[in-house]
N, C-alpha and C positions, 0 to 999 in steps of 0.2 A: 679667825684670821689672826696672824701673828702681829703683835704690836711692836713697831720699831722702838729701839732704845732711845732714839733722839729724833726730834723734828727740827728742821732748820728755822722755821718761822714762828713756831709756837711751842708751848709745853702742854703735855697731857698728864693730868694727875687724877688720882682716885681718892678723894678725902674720906669717903665712906662707901660701903658696899652699895652698888647700884647707881652711884653718882659719878659722873666724869666732868672734869673741869678743863676746858680748852682755853689757854691764855695766850693771846697773840703776843709775840715776844720780840718785837723790834722797837723797843721804847725810844731808842735814839732817833728813829724815823717816825715817831708817833704811830707805830704799828701799821704803817702804810702798806698797801698791797703790792705784791710783785707777782710775776708769773709763777715763781716757786711757791708762794703762799697759796695761789689758786689751786695748783696741783696738789699741794699737801692738804688743803682743806677738803677737797673732794675725796682724797684717800682716807682721811681720818673719819669723815662722815660715813663713808661706806663701811669702814671698820666698826665704828660704833653701832651702826645699823644692824650688824650681824651679831652683836653681843646679847645673848639671851637674857642675861641678868641685869642689863642696863635699864634703869627706870627714868633717869633725867640727865640731860646734858646742860652744862652751864658754859657760856661763852663770855669772856671778858678780855681786858687788855692789860699789859704790863705798863708800869709807869703812869704818866699823866693823861694818856689818851686811850680811848677805846679803839678807834681805827680812823686814821686821818685820810682815808681814801687811797686812790692809786698813787704809788710813789712817783713824784714828779720827775725824778731822774729817769725813770722808765717811760714816762708819758711823753718825753720830748720827741721820741721817734714815731708817735702815733700819726702825726700829720703827714708823714712821708710814706706811710703804708699804702698799699693798693687797697681798693675797696674790699676785695676778698681777704686780704691780709688782716684788715681791721675787723672784718666779720669773724674771722678765726679767733682774733684776740678777744672780742666780746663774748664769743661762745665759750671760750676757756673760762672766763670769769663767771659767766652765767651758770655754767655747770657746777662750779664750786658752791655758789650761793644756793642754787637749787638743791644740791646735795645736803647742805646744812638744813635747809627748810624741810626736806623730806625725811630726815631722821625719824624713825617710827615713834620715838618717845618725845615728850615735850622738851623744848630747848628754851632755856632762860638766858637772856642777855643781861649781864651785870654791867651796865654802861657807866664806866668810871671817869669818862672825860669826853672829848670831842668824838663825834661820829659824823664824819663829813663825806659827801660824795658816795663812793662805794662803801664807806664805813657806815653811812646811814642805811644803805641797802642791806648791808650785813646785819645790822641790828633789827631791821624789819623782817629778816628771814627767821628770826626767833619767834616763838609763840608768845612769850611774856618778856617784858622789858622792865627792869628795875634800875634806877639811876641814882648816882650820888649827886650832890648839889653842883658838881663840876660837869655833869652831863650836859652836852649841847649838841644840836643837830643842824646840819644844813645840806641843801641840795647843791653842792658846790659846782657842778658841771656848767651851769648857766654862766658862771663867772669866767670860764675859759673857752666859751664859744661852743659848748656841747649841750646836749639835752639833759634836763633833770630826769627824764624818763630813762633810767638806767638800772639794769640789774634788778628789775622788779619793783622799783620805787613807785612808778606810775600806777601800778596795780595795787600795791599795799596802802599807799597814803590815802587815797579817797575813801577806802574802806575803814581806815582807822580814825581819820580826823574829819572826814567829809570832803566833798568836791571843792567847795569854795576855799576852805582853809588850805587844802592841798594845792590848789592853784596859786594862792598867794605865796605859799612856801616855795613852790617850784619856780615861779616866775621871778621872785625877788632874790633868791639865794641867801636870804638873811638867816642868821642863826636863831634857833628856838632854844632858849635856855631851859633848865630843868623844871622850874616851877610851871612855866607855860606848857612845856611838853606834858607834864602830868595833867594839867587842866584840860588839854586837848585830847587826852587818851593815848598819846604817843608813849608815855611811860605809865606803867601800872602804879608805881610808887616812887617817891624820892626819899632816900634814907641817908643818914650820916655816912660820909666817905669811909670812916673806919669800920663800919658795920655792913658795908655793901655786900661783900661775899658771904658774911654770916646770914644776912637776910635772904640772899639767893639760895643758900643751903637750907635755910628754914623752910622756904617755899618748896624746894626740892623734896624735903622730907614729907611735907604734907601730901605732895603728889605721890610719892613712893609708898605711902601708907595705904593707898587705894589699890584696887584690882589692876594689875598691869595690863591685862587684856582690855578691861573697861576703859582705861586711860588711853590706850593706843587706838581703840576704835572711836573714842571721843575725838581724838586729834584727827583721825581720818575723816570723820563726819564733818567736823568744823571746816577743814580744808576743802573738802569736796563741795560742801553746801555754800561756800562763798562763790562757787563757780557755776552751780546749777541755775537753770533759767526759771524754775517755778517752785512754788511752795509744795506742790504735789510731789515733785522729784525729791525735795528735801525730806519729806515724810517717808518716801519709799526707802531712801538710804538709811534714815534713822530706824525704821521698822526692821530692816534687814539686820542692822547691827545689834539691836536688842534681841532679836530672835537667835542670832548666833551666840550671844553672850549667855543666854539662859541654858545653852547646851554645854557650857564649860563648868569648871569646878568652883570658880570664885563666888558666883551668886549663891549656891547652896551653902557654901562655907560662911558667907556673910550673914545669911539668915540664921544659921545655927549659932554663930558667935553672938548675934543679937539676943537670941533666946537664952543663951548660956551666960550672958553678961560678961563677955570676954572680947579681946581684940581679935579680929579675923586674921587668919594666916593665908594670905593670898599667894597663889603660885603662877597665875596667868595661863594655866592650862584649861 
């Protein structure tokens, strides 16, 4: 797919081969979400998903915020929408976040500031979250008369931090600061603000050093097995993935490299 030269609501950079960095770029509005952003996020996710050489995507925000949720200037019209109009609006937003979550390679959220409301849900769509000390999260919708169950948050949160913590977070709408977020498992790590992107890139390199096919099937298994109803079904999916991977080029290459005391040259084929 042809990459547009510019995006209205974010920037797309390639700091290293195989790594893409998507930076939400509305700093004057705390990188808040608009319908244009939803459309563009879905498009860029589909574009990245078709790039054979992509190994990791990093998502972050420009300025002081990661994403402040839905832009309140746009939100003013929500209460006057018909039920079907509001459903269309929700599905537009949900498609965007679902597309980010479904990118075939790992997605790392480098959370540089507030991730509120829909911004919380966007961070949860990533596979891994690294935060600066300024990272903070809240389920803001309960404060404006809406449900904290928005854009996947009610599905992700209990699995990440447990049902009771998720309930407290959702019902109070309070902010969870970076240190607490790390202790709960909402953040994988808290790192100095000046090294946040460097730490995300370092993790991306660790991931990129592994078999592309192995990583992608690992992501597929992790996602699918959060939804299956039994241990047996999880084993079945894992067994199928391992069987497929032994038919590819990367496993024999890894074994040969180990014997020859060199780094493997993975292709994902």
